[in-house]
N, C-alpha and C positions, 0 to 999 in steps of 0.2 A: 591187569589194568592197562599197562603200557602196550602189551601185545595186541589188545583189542583196538587201541587208538591209532597205533602206527601201522601203515600199510605193510603187508608182508614183503613186498618187493623192495621197500626202502629200509626195512629194519636191519638187514645185514650190512648195508652200506653205512647206515648211521653207526652201528656198532664198530665197524672197521675204522671209520673216521674218528670215533670217540677214542678208540684204542691208540690210534696214531697220535692224537692230541695228548693223550696221557704219556706217551713215550717222550714228549718234550720235557718231561721231568728228568730225563737223563742229562739234559743241559742244565736246567735249574728247576728245583722242585716247585718254585712259585709259578712257573709256567703251567705245570700239570695241575696245580691247585686252581689256578685261574680258569684254565680250560674246562676243568671238571665243573666248577661253579657255573660258568656260562653255558656249558653243554646241558647240564641238568635243568637250568632255567629255560633253555631253548626247548627241551622236550616237554617241560611243564607248560610252556606257552602254547606249544602245538596241541597238547591235550585240551587245554582250556578253550582254544579256538575251535577245535573239532567239536567239543561238546556244545559250545555256544551256538555255532552255526547249524549244527544238527537240530538243536532245540528251536531255533528260528525257523528252519525249514519244516520241522514237524508241526509247529503251530500255524504256519502259513501266513503269519501277520508280521508286519514290521512298520515302524514309523520313522520319521526323520531322527528320532532320539534313540532308536534301537542301538544298543551296544555302547553308548557313551560311557557308562560306568565300567563295562567290561574292558574297553580299550584303555580307560584310565588306569585300571588295575594292571593291565598288561604293561603299560609304559612304566608304572611304578616298579614292577618286577625287574624290567630291564635296567631302569635307573639304579635300583638297589644293587644289582650285580656290578654295574660300572662304578658306583660309589664305593663298593667294597674294594674294587681294584685300585681306586684312586686314594682311598683313605687308609687302607691296610696293605701297602705295597710289600711289606715283609712277608705276607702270606699269599696274596693274590697279585698276579701281574695283570695290569689293566688291558694290555693288548691281547693276552691269552683269554681274558674274560670276553673280550669283543669277538675273538675267533670262535669261542664256545657258543656265544649267543647266535652266531651264524651257522651253527652245526646243521640244522634242518635245511637251510637254504643251500649250503654247500653240498649236502648229500643229494638233494634233488638235482643239482647241476651235474654232479659226478655221475649219478645214475643215468640221467637222460642224455648227457653228452658223450659219455665214454663207455658205459656198461650196457646201454640199451641195445637189445638185439633188434636189428633192422629186419623188417618183414618184406617179403617180395624179392629176396636175393640182393638187397642193397648193402 
């Protein structure tokens, strides 16, 4: 399921960054727990968005109300992760939760800025 949703070229970068985030557990295990929660939510949000927009493109129709419920659920998922970090700090670190939520964004930046092979001898 995840393999079909995540592009092949980003999958390795996401896994490496997820592993690095989990290594923060060597400092405090709450960091790793928060990053894991945020990272899993980030991957879930990516899959939700991929399926939603693929469905919209397949139907070929949209209105000004297209996606309101979808995005409300997305924001509720993000809010739940951050609330878990704020309300249960003995288990989840809120800053690590935030970093985990940005896992997909960070992986795109790392892949495109540092690991992207330049074509044309650049």
